C-alpha positions in Angstrom: -27.7 1.5 4.0 -25.0 3.0 4.4 -24.3 2.4 7.7 -24.9 -2.0 6.7 -22.6 -0.8 4.1 -20.0 1.1 6.3 -20.0 -1.8 9.1 -19.5 -4.2 5.5 -15.9 -2.1 4.7 -13.5 -3.3 7.3 -10.5 -3.2 6.9 -7.5 -6.1 5.2 -4.2 -6.3 6.9 -1.2 -8.7 5.1 1.7 -9.4 6.5 4.1 -11.1 4.0 7.6 -13.0 5.2 9.7 -11.7 1.9 12.7 -14.5 1.0 16.0 -14.5 -1.0 17.0 -18.3 -1.4 15.3 -19.2 1.2 16.6 -16.9 4.0 14.6 -14.1 5.6 15.6 -10.8 4.4 12.1 -8.2 5.4 8.4 -7.9 5.4 6.0 -6.7 3.6 2.6 -5.3 5.0 -0.8 -4.6 3.0 -3.5 -3.1 4.1 -7.0 -2.4 2.2 -9.7 0.5 3.3 -12.6 0.7 2.0 -15.1 4.0 2.3 -18.5 4.2 1.2 -19.8 7.2 -0.8 -22.1 9.0 -2.5 -20.6 8.8 -5.3 -19.6 5.1 -4.9 -16.7 3.4 -3.0 -13.2 4.0 -2.6 -10.6 1.5 -2.2 -7.2 2.7 -0.7 -4.7 0.6 -0.7 -1.3 0.8 1.2 1.6 -1.0 2.0 4.8 -0.8 3.3 8.6 -3.0 2.5 11.1 -2.8 4.1 14.1 -5.8 3.1 17.8 -5.8 4.0 20.3 -7.4 1.9 24.1 -7.8 2.1 25.3 -3.9 1.5 22.3 -2.9 0.6 18.9 -1.7 3.0 15.7 -1.0 0.7 12.5 1.0 2.7 9.2 1.5 0.2 6.2 3.0 1.3 2.9 2.8 -1.3 -0.5 3.8 -1.0 -2.9 4.1 -4.1 -6.8 4.7 -4.1 -9.0 4.5 -6.4 -12.8 5.6 -6.8 -16.0 6.3 -9.6 -13.8 9.2 -10.6 -10.3 7.6 -11.1 -7.7 6.6 -9.8 -4.2 8.2 -7.8 -0.9 6.4 -6.1 2.0 7.8 -4.4 5.2 5.5 -3.9 8.6 6.5 -1.8 11.8 4.8 -1.8 14.7 5.3 0.3 17.6 2.8 -0.9 20.9 3.1 1.7 19.3 6.8 2.9 18.9 7.9 -1.0 14.6 9.1 -1.4 13.0 9.0 -4.6 8.8 9.7 -4.6 6.7 9.4 -7.3 3.1 10.2 -8.0 0.3 9.6 -10.5 -2.8 10.6 -11.1 -6.1 9.0 -13.4 -7.6 11.2 -15.5 
């Protein structure tokens, strides 16, 4: 049963173009991974976004996971080189 679940848990990757007023300004890449565990399936979602606007460049990377014992996430963002980070844990 475990091997069957592992075989069905393929990664999924999505890539989007981001537009403003019809003009491409960046991309977003999202990857979803599933990991079977004895305590239940864990899902990990990662995204990377890069946007370039007039005088502003934004990069953001996020990762989150959920499972039977709760969820966590971490996000880092850089705007014109100034970086911030946020983390959260469900309790």
